[in-house]
N, C-alpha and C positions, 0 to 999 in steps of 0.2 A: 819974664821970670814968674814962677808960681808963688802964690802967697801960702802961708802955712795951711790954710783951710783947703787950698787946691792941690797941695803937694801930695804925691803918692805916699801910701803907707810904707812902713819899713819893709813889709813883705813884698809889696809891688815894686819898690825901688830895687830890691835885690833880684826880682824876677824879670824886671824890664831889661830889654836888650840895650846894649851900647851900640849905636848904629853909626857907621861911617858913610858920609856922603861927600861928593865933590866931583870935580872934573876928572876926565880920563888922565891917568898918569900922576895923580896927586899922591898916591901911596896908600890907598884905602886897603888893599889886600895885604901888602907887606907890613904895614904898620898895624892893621887890625889883627893880623895873626900874632904879632909880638905882644900886643896889648892883651889879647885873650890868654896867651900863655902866662903872662905876668899876673893876671887876675885869677887864673886857674879856672877859666870857663871855656865852653866850646866856641869855636869860630866857624862862621859860615860866610862864604862868598857867594852871593846870589847869582852872579854870572856863571861861576863854576857849577852851581847847582843846576842851572838851566842847561848848560852844556852836557852835564853828566846824564840828565834825564832825556834830552831831546837832540843832542848832537852839537857840533861846533856852531857857535853863534854866527860866523860869516855864512855858513850854509843855511841856517834858519832865515837870515835876512834875504839871501839869494832865492831860496825856494818859496818862502811864505811872506816876506816883507816885514817891515819894521813893526806894523800894528800887531801882527801875530807874535813876534818876539816880545813886545811889551806886555801882551796878555800872559805869556808864559812867565815873564819876569815878575809881574804882579803876584801871580800865584806863588812863585818861589820866595818873594819877599814876605808874603803873609805867613807862609810856613816857617821861614827862618825867624821871624819876629815871635811867633808862638813858642819856639824852642828857647828863646833868650840867648844869653851869652853875648858875644861880639858878632855883629853882622856888618859886612861890607856890601853896600849896594852898588850896582852899576851906575855909571854917571848919569844916565837918563831916567833911572827908576823914579826919581822924585817928580817927574813930569806927570805921573798918573795921580789924579785927585784922590783916589782910594788909598794909594800908598801914602800920600802926604797926610791924610787924615789918620792913618794907622800909626804914623810916627809920633803923634801927639802923646802917646802913652809910653814913649821910650826916650832915652837920653841920646841926643843926636850931636855928633861931632862933624863939623865941616872941615875938611882938609883942603887947603888952597896951595897953589904952586905957581911960580912965575913961568910965563911961556918960554923963556930962555932955558930954564932948567928942565921943563917937561920934554923938550925935544929929544934929549938923550934917554928918557925913560920910556918913550912910546914904542921904540923898536921899529920893526919894518912890517907890521901887518897885524891881522887879527882884530882890527877895529873897523867894522864896516862903515861907520859914519865918517872915518878919515880917509877912506879909499879915494883914489883919484889924484888929481893935481893939487899941489900945495897943501899937504895935510896940516901944517902948522897954522895956516890961515883958517882952515876949517875948525881946528881945535880952538883957536882964539875966539872965533865967532860963536861956536857952541858954548864955550865956557862963559862968555859974556851974556849970552841969551839966558843961560840957566842960573846965573849968579843970584838974581832976585829970589828964585825958588829955593836955592840952597840956603840963603839967608833967612827965608821965612821959616824953614823947618829946623834950623840949627839952634842948639843951646849954647854952643861954644865953637870958636874958630881957632885952628892951629895951622900955621903956614909950614910947609915942608920944603921950602926952597933953599934954606941955608942950614949949615951945620950938620952934624951927624943925625941921621933919622932916629938914633937911639935917644937923643935928647927930646925929640917930639914924643916918642913912646913914653919916656919917663914923665913928661909933663901931662900927657893924657891919662896915664895911670893915676897920677896924683890927683888930677881933677875928678876922675871917676870915683876914686875912693872918698874924696872929700864930699862930692855931690851925693853919694849914697849915704854917707854918715849924716850929712845935713838933712836930707829928706827923712831919714829915720828919726832924727831928733825932733824935727818939727811936729811930728805927730804924737810925741809923748806928753 
């Protein structure tokens, strides 16, 4: 946590993005979009931004490999953070050291989800890292490998496994409004 001397000013707290990180299928896009609407700020999904600018992500992976995709993703994250609002990052975006460093200036929400719940959310494709046999085993391995990095960048954690997702949205909105007000008051 930040001390009052290290806390962002009221202006930077308002302009800082609210960033969602977490494993595939945790709800970053669906929850992020609802939180943005409630807060009255723009929403950006960096995976969708990459796809809009460069084509479908599975095709990027197939034609150019993961490293090329991660470079495109890093650029999309940088641009989204500069615009503020609510930003949903792809599950692996935090693996990039430049992206992790950039997140220090923003409020970061880690969304978690139980593997039993995520199975129904992942659908049947569009996630190159889960292609092949036993996608749930791959999801579990990837989520476990990335968890320490998610924890490193997160300011707060919300689990999306139980109850209506609207309850998670409400809790995040309350936290974001309290956090923004607290950061603004600390500098007065």
